[in-house]
C-alpha positions as CSV (number, residue, x, y, z in Angstrom):
1,M,85.5,-4.4,-78.9
2,T,87.5,-5.3,-75.8
3,A,87.4,-3.1,-72.7
4,R,91.1,-2.1,-73.2
5,A,90.4,-1.1,-76.8
6,F,87.3,0.9,-75.7
7,A,89.3,2.6,-72.9
8,S,92.1,3.5,-75.3
9,E,89.6,4.9,-77.9
10,A,87.8,6.9,-75.2
11,G,91.0,8.2,-73.7
12,V,90.3,6.6,-70.3
13,P,92.8,4.4,-68.4
14,A,91.7,0.8,-68.6
15,H,91.9,0.4,-64.8
16,R,89.4,3.2,-64.4
17,L,87.0,1.5,-66.8
18,Y,87.3,-1.7,-64.8
19,Q,86.8,0.2,-61.5
20,W,83.6,1.9,-62.9
21,R,82.3,-1.5,-63.9
22,R,83.0,-3.0,-60.5
23,V,81.2,-0.2,-58.7
24,A,78.2,-0.4,-61.0
25,R,78.0,-4.2,-60.3
26,Q,78.2,-3.6,-56.6
27,R,75.4,-1.0,-56.7
28,E,73.3,-3.4,-58.8
29,N,73.8,-6.1,-56.2
30,E,72.9,-3.7,-53.4
31,T,69.7,-2.6,-55.0
32,T,68.5,-6.1,-55.7
33,A,69.4,-7.6,-52.3
34,V,66.5,-8.5,-50.1
35,V,66.7,-7.1,-46.6
36,P,64.6,-9.0,-44.1
37,F,62.7,-7.2,-41.4
38,V,61.7,-8.8,-38.1
39,E,59.0,-7.2,-36.1
40,V,59.9,-6.8,-32.4
41,P,57.0,-6.2,-30.0
42,R,57.4,-2.7,-28.5
43,E,57.4,-4.1,-24.9
44,L,60.5,-6.3,-25.8
45,A,62.4,-3.6,-27.6
46,P,65.4,-2.2,-25.6
47,R,65.2,1.4,-24.5
48,G,66.9,4.2,-26.4
49,W,66.7,2.9,-29.9
50,V,63.9,1.9,-32.3
51,A,65.6,0.1,-35.2
52,E,68.5,-2.2,-35.7
53,A,70.3,-3.0,-38.9
54,L,72.9,-5.7,-39.6
55,T,75.6,-4.6,-41.9
56,R,78.9,-6.1,-43.1
57,S,80.5,-4.0,-40.4
58,G,78.2,-5.1,-37.6
59,V,75.0,-4.1,-35.9
60,V,73.9,-0.5,-36.0
61,R,71.1,0.8,-33.8
62,F,69.1,3.9,-34.6
63,S,67.4,6.3,-32.2
64,L,64.0,7.7,-32.8
65,T,65.5,10.9,-34.1
66,A,67.4,9.2,-37.0
67,S,65.9,10.1,-40.3
68,P,65.1,7.2,-42.7
69,A,67.2,8.9,-45.4
70,W,70.2,9.3,-43.2
71,A,69.9,5.7,-41.8
72,G,69.7,4.3,-45.4
73,Q,72.8,6.2,-46.5
74,L,74.7,5.1,-43.4
75,I,73.8,1.4,-44.0
76,R,74.9,1.7,-47.7
77,E,78.2,3.3,-46.7
78,L,78.9,0.7,-44.0
79,N,78.2,-2.1,-46.4
80,R,81.0,-0.8,-48.6
81,C,83.5,-1.4,-45.9
């Protein structure tokens, strides 16, 4: 069955089906991507932040008060831009 035929049978616009598929593929790529970490000796780390992440939007620096869950969500959202 083609995607258009399935969308028609399910009562969903075909463009919506294609959009869902695109989003699912993007999420799959995000979860399988390897993110390298580089250890920086504490004495060489700049003051005021403890972690740095390179996203598609640029470099993001996190303070000691940033929670890992919040930082992860922010990185995921920035990579969508």
